[in-house]
N, C-alpha and C positions, 0 to 999 in steps of 0.2 A: 468536078463540079463543086462550086462553092456553096457552103451552107447559107441560106438566106439571111440568117441573123448574125453572121460573122462579118467582121470588117475585112476588106481586101487590103487595107493599108494599116500600118501602125500609126494611129493618129492620137495617141494619148496626150491629153492636156494635163501634164503632170501636176502643176500647182492646183488646178481646179479639182482633179481627181483626188489628190492628197488631202485637200481641205475636206472634201466629202467623206473620205475614208476615216479621217480623225474624228469627225463629228458623229459617225455611226455608233449606236449603242453596242455594248459588248453582247456577245451571243447569250451569255447567262442572263443578261437583263431582259432580253426579248423572248426568252423561252416561255415565261408565263403568259405573255401576250399571244404567242403562237399556239399555246395550249388552249387558250380561250377561243381563238379563232377556229381551231380544230373542233372544239366542242359544238360549234354551230354548223359544222360540216355535215352533220347527220340531218336528214330531212325531218325526222320526228322531233329532234331537239330544236331545230330551227322553227318548226310550227309551234312547239310549246313556248318557246321564247317570244314568238310573235303574239301568241295568245296572251302571255303575261304582259306584253307591251300594251295590248289593247285593253286588258282587264285590270291592269295595275296590280292587283293582288287577288289571287285565287287559291282555293284549296285543291288538293289533288283530285278529288272526285269531280270538281268543276272543270279542271284542266283536261281530265280524261274524257269527259263528255264533249267538251269543245273540240278537241283534236280527234275524237273518235277512236281512242285507244283505251285499253284496260288500265285500271289504276295501278296495278303492279308494274306494268311497263312504263307508265308515266312516272311513277316513283323512282324507278331506276334512272330514267333520263334526267329527272330533276336532281338526283344525287350527283350525277356527272356534271350538270350545269353548275351546281353549287360548288363542287370541288374545283371547277375552273374559275370560280369567282364571279360568275355571271348572274347567279340567283342567290337570294338569301331567304331564310324562312323564320317564322315565329309561330309559337304555339298560342292558340286561342281556344282555351278549354280543351275539347277533344279534337279540335281541327288543327292541322298545320297549314298555315297560310304561306304562300310563296309569292315573291315579287322579284323583278330584275334589280340588280345592283346598278349603280350609276354606270359602271363600266359595261355591264350587260346591256343596258339601254342604249348606250352609244354604239356598241358593236352591232346590235340588232339593227339599229337605224342605218349604220354603214352598209350592212349586208342587204337588208330588205328595202331600205329607202322608203318610198311611199308604200302604203299598204298594198300588198299583193292580193289580188282576188282570183279565185278559181281559175 
């Protein structure tokens, strides 16, 4: 029995395939992008990023309240999003404010699209 996603014939359009192959970025170049995409693979992090998208800039306590999670857990997820280059922070007195980076905003838009509701 043939796999449904396998070709029955060798139909390689070598010039076309080679052009595409040579234009692909190197694996090392796409690893940070893959890591950023993986960072949004967790439902809590995706909800946090979506909240930041809606709120533009929020402190940890506000993010925690919005997503219904403890501040400690939210801080952990924000650190992971920051390490992936999707979130940046700034200190405002005793508060630390978080917002999506340009890349984070684009990636959340690509994943979520229009606002997802309940």
